[in-house]
C-alpha positions in Angstrom: 27.9 32.1 -22.4 31.6 32.1 -23.6 34.4 29.4 -22.9 37.9 29.0 -23.0 40.1 25.9 -22.5 43.7 25.2 -22.0 46.3 22.2 -21.4 49.7 22.0 -20.4 52.7 19.4 -19.9 55.0 21.7 -18.1 56.5 19.7 -15.3 57.1 22.5 -12.4 53.9 23.5 -10.9 54.2 27.5 -11.0 55.2 27.1 -14.9 52.3 24.7 -15.6 49.9 27.2 -13.8 51.2 30.1 -16.2 50.8 27.9 -19.2 47.2 26.8 -18.1 46.0 30.5 -17.5 48.0 32.3 -20.3 45.2 31.5 -23.1 42.1 31.8 -20.8 41.8 35.5 -21.0 41.7 35.6 -25.0 38.4 34.0 -24.9 36.7 34.9 -21.5 36.8 38.1 -20.0 39.0 38.2 -16.7 36.7 38.6 -13.7 33.8 37.4 -15.1 34.0 33.4 -15.1 31.6 31.8 -13.5 32.6 28.1 -13.3 36.1 26.1 -14.3 36.8 22.8 -14.2 40.4 21.9 -13.3 42.1 18.2 -14.1 45.6 17.7 -12.7 48.1 14.5 -12.9 48.9 13.0 -9.7 52.5 14.5 -9.9 51.3 17.7 -8.6 49.2 16.4 -5.5 51.9 18.0 -2.8 51.3 21.2 -5.0 47.6 21.0 -5.5 46.5 23.4 -2.8 48.6 26.3 -4.1 47.7 25.2 -7.5 43.9 25.7 -6.8 44.4 28.7 -4.9 46.1 30.5 -7.5 43.9 29.5 -10.4 40.8 30.2 -8.1 42.4 33.7 -7.5 43.0 34.2 -11.1 39.4 33.6 -12.4 37.9 35.5 -9.6 34.7 34.3 -8.1 34.2 31.5 -10.2 33.2 28.1 -9.1 36.1 25.7 -9.1 35.8 21.9 -9.2 38.2 19.3 -10.5 40.1 16.1 -9.3 43.5 14.5 -9.6 43.7 12.2 -12.7 45.8 9.6 -14.6 46.0 11.7 -17.7 44.3 14.9 -19.1 42.4 16.0 -22.2 42.6 19.7 -23.3 41.8 22.0 -26.0 43.6 19.7 -28.6 45.7 17.4 -26.6 45.5 14.0 -25.0 48.5 13.8 -22.4 48.5 10.3 -21.2 50.7 9.0 -18.1 53.0 12.4 -18.0 52.6 15.5 -15.9 49.7 18.0 -17.0 46.9 20.0 -16.4 43.9 20.9 -18.0 41.1 23.6 -17.7 37.9 24.6 -18.8 36.6 28.3 -18.0 32.9 29.5 -18.8 31.3 32.6 -18.5 27.7 32.0 -17.6 25.8 34.8 -16.7 22.1 33.3 -16.7 23.1 30.1 -15.3 22.7 29.1 -11.4 25.7 27.0 -10.3 25.2 24.9 -7.2 28.3 23.0 -6.0 28.1 20.5 -3.7 30.3 17.7 -1.7 29.2 14.7 -0.3 31.1 11.7 1.4 29.5 8.1 1.9 28.3 8.9 5.4 26.1 11.8 3.5 24.8 9.4 0.8 23.6 6.8 3.4 21.8 9.5 5.5 19.6 10.5 2.3 16.9 8.7 2.7 14.2 9.9 0.0 14.2 12.0 -3.1 13.6 15.1 -1.3 16.8 14.8 1.1 18.7 15.2 -2.5 16.9 18.7 -2.9 18.0 20.0 0.3 21.5 18.6 0.1 22.2 19.6 -3.8 19.9 22.7 -3.7 17.8 22.2 -6.7 14.5 20.7 -7.2 13.6 18.2 -9.9 11.2 20.9 -11.6 14.2 23.2 -12.2 15.5 20.1 -14.8 19.0 20.5 -13.4 22.2 19.1 -15.4 24.7 17.6 -13.3 28.5 17.2 -13.7 30.3 15.5 -10.9 33.7 13.5 -10.0 33.9 10.7 -7.8 36.9 8.9 -5.5 35.9 5.0 -6.2 37.4 3.8 -2.8 35.4 5.0 -0.1 32.3 6.2 -2.0 29.4 3.5 -3.4 29.4 5.0 -7.2 27.0 3.1 -8.7 24.5 3.8 -5.4 25.0 7.3 -5.9 24.0 7.2 -9.4 21.1 5.3 -8.3 19.9 7.3 -6.1 20.3 10.3 -8.3 18.3 8.9 -11.1 15.3 8.0 -8.8 15.6 11.9 -7.0 16.1 13.7 -10.4 14.2 11.3 -13.3 15.8 12.6 -16.7 18.2 14.6 -15.1 21.4 14.0 -17.0 24.5 13.2 -15.1 27.9 13.6 -16.8 31.4 13.3 -15.3 33.8 10.6 -14.2 35.8 8.7 -11.5 39.1 10.1 -10.2 42.0 7.9 -11.8 45.2 9.4 -9.9 45.3 6.4 -7.2 45.9 2.9 -6.7 45.1 3.2 -2.7 41.9 4.7 -0.6 43.0 8.3 0.2 45.5 9.3 -2.5 42.8 10.9 -5.2 41.9 14.6 -4.2 38.7 16.3 -5.2 38.7 20.0 -5.8 35.8 22.3 -4.8 36.8 25.7 -4.3 39.5 26.2 -2.2 38.6 22.8 -0.6 40.6 19.4 -1.2 38.8 16.1 -0.4 40.5 12.4 -0.5 37.1 10.8 -0.7 33.7 11.6 -1.7 32.2 13.1 -5.0 32.0 16.8 -5.6 30.0 18.3 -8.4 27.7 20.8 -9.4 24.2 21.5 -10.3 23.2 23.8 -13.1 20.0 25.2 -14.0 18.9 28.3 -16.0 19.4 29.4 -19.6 21.7 26.8 -20.9 21.3 23.5 -22.6 23.7 20.8 -21.9 23.4 18.1 -24.6 24.7 14.7 -23.6 26.7 12.2 -25.9 28.0 9.0 -24.5 30.0 6.7 -27.0 30.3 3.2 -25.6 32.7 2.2 -28.4 30.9 -0.9 -29.4 29.1 -1.6 -32.8 26.2 -4.3 -32.7 26.5 -7.6 -34.7 23.6 -10.0 -35.7 20.4 -8.8 -34.7 18.1 -7.9 -31.6 16.4 -10.6 -29.4 13.9 -10.5 -26.8 15.1 -12.3 -23.1 12.5 -15.4 -23.0 14.2 -16.9 -20.1 16.2 -16.2 -17.4 16.8 -14.5 -14.0 18.7 -11.5 -12.6 22.0 -11.7 -14.5 21.6 -15.0 -16.3 20.3 -15.0 -19.6 19.0 -18.5 -20.5 17.2 -18.0 -23.5 16.8 -15.5 -26.4 13.7 -15.3 -28.7 12.8 -19.0 -27.4 16.1 -20.8 -27.9 19.1 -21.0 -25.6 21.3 -18.0 -25.5 24.3 -20.1 -26.7 22.5 -21.2 -29.9 21.5 -17.6 -30.9 25.2 -16.6 -30.4 26.0 -19.5 -32.6 23.7 -18.2 -35.1 25.0 -15.0 -35.3 28.4 -16.1 -35.5 27.6 -18.3 -38.5 26.6 -15.1 -40.3 29.6 -13.0 -39.5 32.7 -12.2 -41.7 35.9 -14.1 -40.6 37.1 -10.7 -39.2 34.3 -10.1 -36.8 34.3 -13.9 -35.9 37.8 -13.6 -34.8 37.1 -10.4 -32.8 34.0 -11.9 -31.1 36.1 -14.3 -29.5 38.4 -11.4 -28.1 36.1 -8.8 -27.4 32.3 -9.8 -27.1 29.7 -7.6 -25.4 25.9 -7.7 -24.9 23.8 -4.4 -25.1 20.5 -4.2 -23.3 17.8 -1.3 -24.4 16.9 0.8 -21.8 13.8 2.2 -23.6 11.7 -0.5 -24.7 9.2 2.0 -26.0 10.8 2.7 -28.9 9.9 1.1 -32.6 13.5 0.8 -33.5 16.6 0.6 -31.9 20.2 1.9 -32.9 23.2 3.4 -31.3 22.7 5.3 -27.8 19.8 3.1 -27.3 21.8 -0.2 -25.7 23.8 -0.1 -22.5 26.5 -2.2 -23.1 27.8 -4.8 -20.3 30.4 -7.3 -20.2 29.8 -11.4 -20.8 31.3 -13.0 -17.7 30.3 -16.5 -18.0 28.9 -19.2 -20.5 27.3 -22.3 -19.3 27.5 -24.8 -22.1 25.5 -27.4 -20.3 22.2 -25.5 -20.5 23.5 -22.8 -23.0 23.1 -19.8 -20.5 25.0 -16.8 -20.7 25.9 -14.7 -17.5 26.1 -10.7 -17.9 27.8 -7.9 -15.7 24.4 -6.5 -15.2 20.4 -7.4 -15.2 18.3 -8.2 -18.2 14.8 -8.9 -17.1 12.6 -11.3 -19.1 11.0 -9.2 -21.9 14.2 -7.1 -22.1 15.6 -6.7 -25.9 19.2 -7.0 -26.2 21.7 -7.6 -28.7 25.4 -8.6 -29.2 28.4 -6.0 -29.7 31.8 -6.3 -30.4 34.3 -3.5 -29.6 37.9 -2.6 -31.3 39.5 0.5 -32.5 38.0 0.9 -35.5 34.3 0.0 -34.2 35.0 2.6 -31.4 36.4 5.5 -33.7 33.0 4.9 -36.0 30.7 5.0 -32.8 32.2 8.3 -31.7 32.0 9.6 -35.2 28.1 8.7 -35.2 27.3 9.9 -31.6 29.1 13.3 -32.0 27.3 14.0 -35.7 23.8 15.0 -34.8 25.9 18.0 -32.8 28.0 19.7 -35.7 25.2 22.3 -36.5 24.0 22.8 -33.0 26.2 25.6 -32.1 28.3 24.1 -29.4 30.0 26.5 -27.4 32.0 24.5 -24.6 32.7 20.9 -23.7 33.7 18.6 -21.2 34.9 15.1 -22.6 35.5 12.1 -20.1 37.0 9.4 -21.3 37.9 5.8 -20.2 41.3 5.4 -19.2 41.4 2.4 -21.6 41.0 4.7 -24.3 43.8 6.6 -25.7 47.0 4.9 -26.6 45.6 1.7 -24.8 43.0 1.9 -27.9 44.6 3.4 -30.7 48.2 3.7 -32.0 48.5 7.3 -32.0 47.5 9.9 -29.2 44.8 12.3 -29.4 42.0 10.2 -30.8 38.8 11.2 -29.1 39.5 15.0 -28.7 40.8 14.9 -32.5 37.5 13.6 -33.6 35.7 15.9 -31.4 37.6 19.0 -33.1 37.2 17.3 -36.4 33.5 17.2 -36.1 32.7 20.3 -34.0 35.7 22.5 -34.7 37.6 24.8 -32.3 35.1 24.1 -29.6 36.8 24.8 -26.1 37.0 21.3 -24.5 38.8 19.7 -21.4 38.4 16.6 -19.7 40.2 13.7 -18.2 40.9 10.0 -18.4 38.6 8.3 -15.8 38.2 5.2 -13.9 34.9 5.1 -14.8 32.6 7.6 -16.4 29.1 8.9 -15.9 26.3 9.3 -18.5 22.9 8.9 -19.5 21.9 6.2 -22.0 18.0 6.1 -22.8 17.1 8.8 -20.2 18.9 7.0 -17.3 22.3 7.7 -15.8 24.9 4.9 -15.5 28.6 4.2 -14.7 30.2 3.0 -18.1 33.5 1.6 -18.7 35.5 2.3 -22.1 33.5 5.2 -23.1 33.7 8.6 -24.1 31.2 10.8 -22.1 30.6 14.1 -23.1 28.7 17.3 -21.9 28.2 19.8 -24.7 27.2 23.4 -23.6 25.2 26.0 -25.5 22.6 28.8 -25.2 19.1 28.1 -26.2 17.5 30.2 -29.1 16.6 33.5 -28.4 12.7 33.9 -27.2 
């Protein structure tokens, strides 16, 4: 496999495509590209059909998928709130690429897991990896992810929610020569490749883990036999002053996904917002479910913690021979979190080197935690591609 990436901030559509395609031939063979991902800011919406046609023609018979976005990530840059495009092109000679599109009506028509196999053309036994982009306005994105989890247990889903629009119908999803203003587009990949996934939720734990001993649905009444608020106060009492101030601004709770592990660390917790506290009975309400018996831990998020988390998540992949990557970052990251642009892609290149990478700033990110896919916020979700070892 071979990969190439490029990015442009040119404001003229024709020039932007020229700049986007220019570096590609240096790393992949013209006419041999099998799959390409294209991310384009809303500034180019009127020209998008011509842009997609021109890029598709230049890449020959490649499957082309992408969407309109608020900002792009490509090669060594993150371009926010300015006209830009990014592209990742891949030669995947021994990989089966199954493109698909579905809208909300299609999703509602899928009644059983076998219906998914007929719709996307791959079986669970083929161990697919899904990469997808969704419009959030006319698609039940959480329902889509839940159904995919049920139909393809342990199959990773990486991608994100298109972020160029504020109203229904304004986003565009790209699939080969077609443009859609609703639904979900993506590819199912099978064959001779390894796709590692890395999801950095930007948080760090504080205190210690607790088992939920009382509560229902999204309300946690007791942790370890005492009220949830009492447990939180105990955690606060043991924190340095800096972290205590941070708790008041940015407190979350992490829920363990795989309870069968002996010890829990980064990547084992799904982060939820805390949406309310009842001081009368000490209960805490979260944006998610935490059943009795579930292990949870309080977390905080800030720029320093998000940097630390991304580095820790990427560290295991520095020696794995990653050949190409997609990076889907929340639009709350970037310069909304750090003072300088380019943080996430900068850490990526610092740790993994000159690996071709492209992506965009999302309105929600897809990625697995504990072997199950979720829709996240404030995350950096990555697909890391490389070939399996010979033999």
